[in-house]
A tleap script that builds the chain and sets N, CA, C and O, in Angstrom:
source leaprc.protein.ff14SB
mol = sequence {
  NASP ILE LEU GLN VAL GLU LEU GLY GLY GLU
  ALA TRP VAL GLN VAL ASP ALA MET GLN GLY
  LEU SER LEU PRO ALA GLU VAL THR HIE ILE
  SER PRO THR ALA THR ILE GLN SER GLY VAL
  VAL ASN TYR LYS VAL LYS VAL GLU VAL GLU
  SER LEU LYS PRO GLU GLY PHE GLN LEU ARG
  GLU GLY LEU THR VAL THR VAL SER ILE ILE
  VAL ASP GLU ARG ASN ASP ALA ASN TYR TRP
  ASP ALA GLN ALA LYS CGLY
}
set mol.1.N position { 6.761 0.365 -6.785 }
set mol.1.CA position { 7.639 1.052 -8.452 }
set mol.1.C position { 7.945 2.708 -8.126 }
set mol.1.O position { 6.868 3.263 -7.907 }
set mol.2.N position { 8.577 3.229 -8.073 }
set mol.2.CA position { 8.236 4.545 -8.451 }
set mol.2.C position { 8.083 5.610 -8.737 }
set mol.2.O position { 8.386 6.541 -7.991 }
set mol.3.N position { 7.527 5.762 -9.998 }
set mol.3.CA position { 7.460 6.247 -10.842 }
set mol.3.C position { 5.421 5.730 -10.815 }
set mol.3.O position { 5.103 5.968 -11.980 }
set mol.4.N position { 4.623 5.408 -10.366 }
set mol.4.CA position { 3.499 5.367 -9.512 }
set mol.4.C position { 3.437 6.336 -8.122 }
set mol.4.O position { 2.419 6.724 -7.547 }
set mol.5.N position { 4.789 6.591 -7.782 }
set mol.5.CA position { 4.179 7.324 -5.848 }
set mol.5.C position { 4.276 8.199 -6.324 }
set mol.5.O position { 5.087 8.437 -7.219 }
set mol.6.N position { 3.035 9.347 -5.616 }
set mol.6.CA position { 2.678 10.413 -6.188 }
set mol.6.C position { 2.809 11.425 -5.161 }
set mol.6.O position { 2.644 11.018 -4.012 }
set mol.7.N position { 3.115 12.862 -5.346 }
set mol.7.CA position { 3.435 13.492 -4.194 }
set mol.7.C position { 1.740 13.743 -3.584 }
set mol.7.O position { 0.777 13.555 -4.327 }
set mol.8.N position { 1.576 14.221 -2.031 }
set mol.8.CA position { 0.411 13.928 -1.933 }
set mol.8.C position { -1.062 12.869 -2.410 }
set mol.8.O position { -2.284 12.868 -2.554 }
set mol.9.N position { 0.129 12.084 -2.496 }
set mol.9.CA position { -1.343 10.499 -2.577 }
set mol.9.C position { -1.255 9.847 -0.829 }
set mol.9.O position { -0.570 10.179 0.138 }
set mol.10.N position { -2.152 8.946 -1.008 }
set mol.10.CA position { -2.883 8.509 0.195 }
set mol.10.C position { -1.124 7.364 0.350 }
set mol.10.O position { -0.360 6.917 -0.506 }
set mol.11.N position { -1.144 7.286 2.038 }
set mol.11.CA position { -0.687 6.241 2.584 }
set mol.11.C position { -1.415 5.516 3.533 }
set mol.11.O position { -2.641 5.405 3.513 }
set mol.12.N position { -0.438 4.870 4.615 }
set mol.12.CA position { -1.156 4.281 5.590 }
set mol.12.C position { 0.005 4.088 6.653 }
set mol.12.O position { 1.094 3.579 6.387 }
set mol.13.N position { -0.398 4.586 7.947 }
set mol.13.CA position { 1.237 3.668 8.254 }
set mol.13.C position { 0.585 2.698 10.013 }
set mol.13.O position { -0.370 2.957 10.745 }
set mol.14.N position { 1.584 1.664 10.086 }
set mol.14.CA position { 0.674 0.519 10.880 }
set mol.14.C position { 2.024 0.899 11.242 }
set mol.14.O position { 2.964 1.198 10.505 }
set mol.15.N position { 1.903 0.783 13.519 }
set mol.15.CA position { 2.348 0.932 14.079 }
set mol.15.C position { 2.826 -0.345 14.711 }
set mol.15.O position { 2.103 -0.882 15.550 }
set mol.16.N position { 4.148 -0.956 14.334 }
set mol.16.CA position { 3.970 -2.335 15.310 }
set mol.16.C position { 3.594 -2.549 16.528 }
set mol.16.O position { 3.012 -3.521 17.010 }
set mol.17.N position { 4.129 -1.143 17.219 }
set mol.17.CA position { 3.943 -1.569 19.028 }
set mol.17.C position { 2.405 -1.528 19.390 }
set mol.17.O position { 1.860 -1.914 20.424 }
set mol.18.N position { 1.733 -0.835 18.019 }
set mol.18.CA position { 0.168 -1.239 18.465 }
set mol.18.C position { -0.805 -1.638 17.529 }
set mol.18.O position { -1.545 -1.101 16.706 }
set mol.19.N position { -0.542 -2.783 17.948 }
set mol.19.CA position { -1.166 -4.215 16.888 }
set mol.19.C position { -2.454 -3.744 16.501 }
set mol.19.O position { -3.406 -3.741 17.282 }
set mol.20.N position { -2.519 -3.329 15.277 }
set mol.20.CA position { -4.034 -3.283 14.543 }
set mol.20.C position { -3.914 -1.743 14.847 }
set mol.20.O position { -5.017 -1.213 14.978 }
set mol.21.N position { -3.038 -1.057 14.964 }
set mol.21.CA position { -3.537 0.858 14.274 }
set mol.21.C position { -2.936 1.083 13.483 }
set mol.21.O position { -1.805 0.609 13.378 }
set mol.22.N position { -3.702 2.265 12.222 }
set mol.22.CA position { -3.527 2.436 11.273 }
set mol.22.C position { -3.388 3.325 10.794 }
set mol.22.O position { -4.198 3.334 9.867 }
set mol.23.N position { -2.613 4.556 10.795 }
set mol.23.CA position { -3.359 5.661 11.122 }
set mol.23.C position { -3.055 6.483 9.308 }
set mol.23.O position { -2.316 5.836 8.566 }
set mol.24.N position { -3.445 7.367 8.945 }
set mol.24.CA position { -3.824 8.374 8.025 }
set mol.24.C position { -2.892 9.114 7.528 }
set mol.24.O position { -3.019 10.223 8.047 }
set mol.25.N position { -1.375 9.108 6.266 }
set mol.25.CA position { -0.604 9.699 6.065 }
set mol.25.C position { -0.608 9.643 4.745 }
set mol.25.O position { -1.111 8.751 4.060 }
set mol.26.N position { 0.250 11.100 4.186 }
set mol.26.CA position { -0.013 11.733 2.975 }
set mol.26.C position { 1.592 11.909 2.689 }
set mol.26.O position { 2.395 12.297 3.537 }
set mol.27.N position { 1.923 11.540 1.290 }
set mol.27.CA position { 3.539 11.770 0.668 }
set mol.27.C position { 3.572 12.599 1.039 }
set mol.27.O position { 2.631 13.019 1.711 }
set mol.28.N position { 4.723 13.344 0.805 }
set mol.28.CA position { 5.418 15.391 1.344 }
set mol.28.C position { 6.611 15.018 0.449 }
set mol.28.O position { 7.069 15.936 -0.232 }
set mol.29.N position { 7.193 13.779 0.346 }
set mol.29.CA position { 8.827 13.575 -0.181 }
set mol.29.C position { 8.675 12.858 -1.170 }
set mol.29.O position { 7.649 12.179 -1.215 }
set mol.30.N position { 9.715 12.776 -2.352 }
set mol.30.CA position { 10.483 11.680 -2.648 }
set mol.30.C position { 10.843 12.267 -3.821 }
set mol.30.O position { 10.408 12.849 -4.814 }
set mol.31.N position { 12.416 11.623 -2.959 }
set mol.31.CA position { 14.431 12.097 -3.064 }
set mol.31.C position { 14.029 12.092 -4.817 }
set mol.31.O position { 13.120 11.404 -5.282 }
set mol.32.N position { 14.767 12.857 -5.498 }
set mol.32.CA position { 15.109 12.386 -6.528 }
set mol.32.C position { 16.037 11.573 -6.960 }
set mol.32.O position { 16.187 11.242 -8.136 }
set mol.33.N position { 16.783 11.172 -5.905 }
set mol.33.CA position { 17.901 10.785 -6.787 }
set mol.33.C position { 17.456 9.183 -5.823 }
set mol.33.O position { 16.720 9.151 -4.837 }
set mol.34.N position { 18.292 7.742 -6.605 }
set mol.34.CA position { 18.299 6.749 -5.321 }
set mol.34.C position { 19.334 6.305 -4.954 }
set mol.34.O position { 20.315 6.665 -5.604 }
set mol.35.N position { 19.522 5.525 -3.995 }
set mol.35.CA position { 20.209 4.615 -3.419 }
set mol.35.C position { 20.261 2.669 -4.197 }
set mol.35.O position { 19.536 1.726 -4.515 }
set mol.36.N position { 21.624 3.103 -4.133 }
set mol.36.CA position { 21.560 1.662 -4.295 }
set mol.36.C position { 22.627 0.753 -3.191 }
set mol.36.O position { 23.802 1.033 -2.951 }
set mol.37.N position { 21.707 -0.575 -2.534 }
set mol.37.CA position { 22.598 -1.157 -1.969 }
set mol.37.C position { 22.039 -3.124 -2.690 }
set mol.37.O position { 21.064 -3.527 -3.326 }
set mol.38.N position { 23.529 -3.935 -2.012 }
set mol.38.CA position { 23.211 -4.873 -2.327 }
set mol.38.C position { 22.581 -4.850 -3.425 }
set mol.38.O position { 21.926 -5.865 -3.666 }
set mol.39.N position { 22.563 -4.177 -4.041 }
set mol.39.CA position { 22.104 -4.643 -6.389 }
set mol.39.C position { 20.758 -4.056 -6.064 }
set mol.39.O position { 20.089 -4.064 -7.098 }
set mol.40.N position { 20.090 -3.555 -5.062 }
set mol.40.CA position { 18.594 -2.759 -4.752 }
set mol.40.C position { 18.264 -1.414 -5.382 }
set mol.40.O position { 18.129 -0.657 -4.421 }
set mol.41.N position { 18.124 -0.932 -6.172 }
set mol.41.CA position { 17.839 0.469 -5.962 }
set mol.41.C position { 16.924 0.745 -5.019 }
set mol.41.O position { 16.129 -0.158 -4.759 }
set mol.42.N position { 16.793 2.210 -4.187 }
set mol.42.CA position { 16.099 2.653 -3.543 }
set mol.42.C position { 15.953 3.956 -3.371 }
set mol.42.O position { 16.980 4.628 -3.454 }
set mol.43.N position { 14.796 4.578 -3.119 }
set mol.43.CA position { 14.380 6.001 -3.413 }
set mol.43.C position { 14.075 5.971 -1.972 }
set mol.43.O position { 13.753 4.900 -1.458 }
set mol.44.N position { 14.161 7.260 -1.140 }
set mol.44.CA position { 14.213 7.484 0.104 }
set mol.44.C position { 12.297 8.643 -0.077 }
set mol.44.O position { 12.241 9.701 -0.704 }
set mol.45.N position { 11.507 8.225 0.391 }
set mol.45.CA position { 9.798 8.562 0.468 }
set mol.45.C position { 9.399 8.959 1.805 }
set mol.45.O position { 8.923 8.293 2.724 }
set mol.46.N position { 9.801 10.613 1.683 }
set mol.46.CA position { 8.867 11.090 3.492 }
set mol.46.C position { 7.271 11.364 3.311 }
set mol.46.O position { 6.602 11.936 2.452 }
set mol.47.N position { 6.863 10.415 5.010 }
set mol.47.CA position { 4.828 10.580 4.120 }
set mol.47.C position { 4.453 10.907 6.080 }
set mol.47.O position { 5.041 10.625 7.124 }
set mol.48.N position { 3.380 11.512 5.778 }
set mol.48.CA position { 3.389 12.643 6.842 }
set mol.48.C position { 1.682 12.198 7.306 }
set mol.48.O position { 0.632 12.088 6.674 }
set mol.49.N position { 2.168 11.989 9.046 }
set mol.49.CA position { 0.807 11.239 9.526 }
set mol.49.C position { -0.345 12.574 9.185 }
set mol.49.O position { 0.060 13.736 9.163 }
set mol.50.N position { -1.890 12.198 8.915 }
set mol.50.CA position { -2.832 12.907 9.031 }
set mol.50.C position { -3.287 13.249 10.139 }
set mol.50.O position { -3.297 14.461 10.355 }
set mol.51.N position { -3.841 12.280 11.267 }
set mol.51.CA position { -4.049 12.210 12.395 }
set mol.51.C position { -3.929 10.827 13.382 }
set mol.51.O position { -4.123 9.614 13.304 }
set mol.52.N position { -3.443 11.924 14.438 }
set mol.52.CA position { -2.914 10.804 15.252 }
set mol.52.C position { -4.519 10.398 16.580 }
set mol.52.O position { -5.154 11.045 17.413 }
set mol.53.N position { -4.523 9.299 16.164 }
set mol.53.CA position { -5.753 8.319 16.725 }
set mol.53.C position { -5.549 6.679 17.182 }
set mol.53.O position { -5.390 5.893 16.248 }
set mol.54.N position { -5.545 6.048 18.772 }
set mol.54.CA position { -6.725 7.505 19.698 }
set mol.54.C position { -5.829 8.574 19.216 }
set mol.54.O position { -5.153 8.977 18.269 }
set mol.55.N position { -6.492 8.946 21.246 }
set mol.55.CA position { -6.183 10.330 21.708 }
set mol.55.C position { -5.317 10.336 22.435 }
set mol.55.O position { -5.429 9.552 23.377 }
set mol.56.N position { -3.905 11.295 22.364 }
set mol.56.CA position { -2.457 11.299 22.972 }
set mol.56.C position { -1.774 10.075 22.959 }
set mol.56.O position { -0.870 9.838 23.760 }
set mol.57.N position { -2.103 9.373 22.198 }
set mol.57.CA position { -0.512 8.312 21.406 }
set mol.57.C position { 0.069 9.155 20.344 }
set mol.57.O position { -0.198 9.822 19.345 }
set mol.58.N position { 1.020 8.747 21.130 }
set mol.58.CA position { 2.186 9.835 20.510 }
set mol.58.C position { 3.155 9.293 18.988 }
set mol.58.O position { 2.523 10.338 19.142 }
set mol.59.N position { 3.652 8.993 18.232 }
set mol.59.CA position { 4.459 8.311 17.574 }
set mol.59.C position { 6.167 9.567 18.384 }
set mol.59.O position { 6.490 10.740 18.572 }
set mol.60.N position { 6.676 8.111 18.556 }
set mol.60.CA position { 8.509 8.672 19.227 }
set mol.60.C position { 8.991 7.884 18.159 }
set mol.60.O position { 8.549 7.042 17.377 }
set mol.61.N position { 10.124 8.496 18.422 }
set mol.61.CA position { 11.202 8.082 18.218 }
set mol.61.C position { 12.019 6.949 18.092 }
set mol.61.O position { 12.917 7.135 18.914 }
set mol.62.N position { 12.232 5.782 17.473 }
set mol.62.CA position { 12.540 4.743 17.655 }
set mol.62.C position { 12.053 3.593 16.725 }
set mol.62.O position { 12.645 2.724 16.086 }
set mol.63.N position { 10.280 4.042 16.958 }
set mol.63.CA position { 8.877 3.176 17.207 }
set mol.63.C position { 9.322 2.044 15.725 }
set mol.63.O position { 9.913 2.431 14.717 }
set mol.64.N position { 9.044 1.229 15.879 }
set mol.64.CA position { 9.244 0.670 14.455 }
set mol.64.C position { 7.915 0.857 13.209 }
set mol.64.O position { 6.964 1.229 13.896 }
set mol.65.N position { 7.571 0.797 12.170 }
set mol.65.CA position { 6.662 1.836 11.606 }
set mol.65.C position { 6.414 0.306 10.878 }
set mol.65.O position { 6.928 -0.686 11.396 }
set mol.66.N position { 5.613 0.197 9.680 }
set mol.66.CA position { 5.158 0.085 7.982 }
set mol.66.C position { 4.819 0.713 7.625 }
set mol.66.O position { 3.792 0.947 8.262 }
set mol.67.N position { 4.955 1.629 6.565 }
set mol.67.CA position { 4.563 2.481 5.698 }
set mol.67.C position { 3.921 0.716 4.076 }
set mol.67.O position { 4.365 -0.381 3.738 }
set mol.68.N position { 3.118 1.330 3.823 }
set mol.68.CA position { 2.290 1.317 2.616 }
set mol.68.C position { 1.562 2.873 2.119 }
set mol.68.O position { 0.803 3.740 2.554 }
set mol.69.N position { 2.488 2.490 0.742 }
set mol.69.CA position { 1.843 4.028 -0.163 }
set mol.69.C position { 0.680 3.253 -1.009 }
set mol.69.O position { 0.830 2.103 -1.422 }
set mol.70.N position { -0.464 4.010 -1.208 }
set mol.70.CA position { -1.570 3.358 -2.151 }
set mol.70.C position { -1.354 4.037 -3.119 }
set mol.70.O position { -1.559 5.251 -3.112 }
set mol.71.N position { -0.779 3.226 -4.410 }
set mol.71.CA position { -1.001 3.977 -5.982 }
set mol.71.C position { -1.147 3.227 -6.812 }
set mol.71.O position { -0.422 3.151 -7.804 }
set mol.72.N position { -2.402 2.311 -6.504 }
set mol.72.CA position { -3.714 2.106 -7.630 }
set mol.72.C position { -4.771 1.827 -6.597 }
set mol.72.O position { -4.337 1.049 -5.748 }
set mol.73.N position { -6.009 2.199 -6.385 }
set mol.73.CA position { -7.688 1.394 -6.138 }
set mol.73.C position { -8.468 1.047 -7.623 }
set mol.73.O position { -8.383 1.491 -8.768 }
set mol.74.N position { -9.034 0.310 -7.143 }
set mol.74.CA position { -9.813 -0.381 -8.308 }
set mol.74.C position { -10.698 -0.841 -7.091 }
set mol.74.O position { -10.481 -1.521 -6.088 }
set mol.75.N position { -12.488 0.243 -7.934 }
set mol.75.CA position { -13.263 -0.114 -6.418 }
set mol.75.C position { -14.679 -1.338 -7.968 }
set mol.75.O position { -15.797 -1.672 -7.575 }
set mol.76.N position { -14.342 -1.602 -9.017 }
set mol.76.CA position { -15.082 -2.530 -9.465 }
set mol.76.C position { -13.980 -3.351 -10.980 }
set mol.76.O position { -13.814 -3.354 -12.200 }
set mol.77.N position { -13.463 -3.999 -9.524 }
set mol.77.CA position { -12.470 -5.186 -10.087 }
set mol.77.C position { -14.171 -5.981 -9.534 }
set mol.77.O position { -14.969 -5.806 -8.613 }
set mol.78.N position { -14.046 -6.885 -10.735 }
set mol.78.CA position { -14.516 -8.588 -9.946 }
set mol.78.C position { -13.566 -9.380 -9.316 }
set mol.78.O position { -12.468 -9.735 -9.744 }
set mol.79.N position { -14.120 -9.627 -8.221 }
set mol.79.CA position { -13.036 -10.693 -7.479 }
set mol.79.C position { -14.138 -12.437 -7.197 }
set mol.79.O position { -15.248 -12.875 -6.895 }
set mol.80.N position { -12.594 -12.841 -7.630 }
set mol.80.CA position { -13.250 -14.504 -7.566 }
set mol.80.C position { -12.255 -15.240 -6.755 }
set mol.80.O position { -11.027 -15.188 -6.693 }
set mol.81.N position { -13.654 -16.325 -5.821 }
set mol.81.CA position { -13.174 -16.960 -4.678 }
set mol.81.C position { -11.779 -18.164 -5.375 }
set mol.81.O position { -11.750 -18.487 -6.562 }
set mol.82.N position { -10.900 -18.584 -4.484 }
set mol.82.CA position { -10.344 -19.554 -5.058 }
set mol.82.C position { -10.787 -20.492 -4.665 }
set mol.82.O position { -10.624 -21.519 -5.324 }
set mol.83.N position { -11.697 -20.542 -3.157 }
set mol.83.CA position { -12.147 -21.787 -2.489 }
set mol.83.C position { -12.993 -21.530 -3.366 }
set mol.83.O position { -12.325 -21.795 -4.366 }
set mol.84.N position { -14.122 -21.159 -3.798 }
set mol.84.CA position { -15.737 -21.641 -3.931 }
set mol.84.C position { -15.560 -22.645 -5.266 }
set mol.84.O position { -14.818 -22.594 -6.247 }
set mol.85.N position { -16.511 -23.500 -4.865 }
set mol.85.CA position { -16.185 -24.648 -6.267 }
set mol.85.C position { -18.242 -24.643 -6.780 }
set mol.85.O position { -19.306 -24.376 -6.221 }
set mol.86.N position { -17.715 -25.172 -8.289 }
set mol.86.CA position { -19.142 -24.420 -8.149 }
set mol.86.C position { -19.212 -24.632 -10.118 }
set mol.86.O position { -20.182 -24.212 -10.750 }
savepdb mol mol.pdb
quit
């Protein structure tokens, strides 16, 4: 939900070509206007990678990435294991 995304918010960028590589990022722009494609409302959101590790790694144009934007985090949530019996 775009209303939960905030400027300065935490994000993670996973680079498909580097399996297991997750780079910390920050939300730097949220478009004020939406685009609609096939009935789906989209907002452009830009993130800036905060740190490139491993050393020497470069993000290059054309790389496929998946961006996860953290909108809520809970440390006190109860955990219930559906596999547990008892």
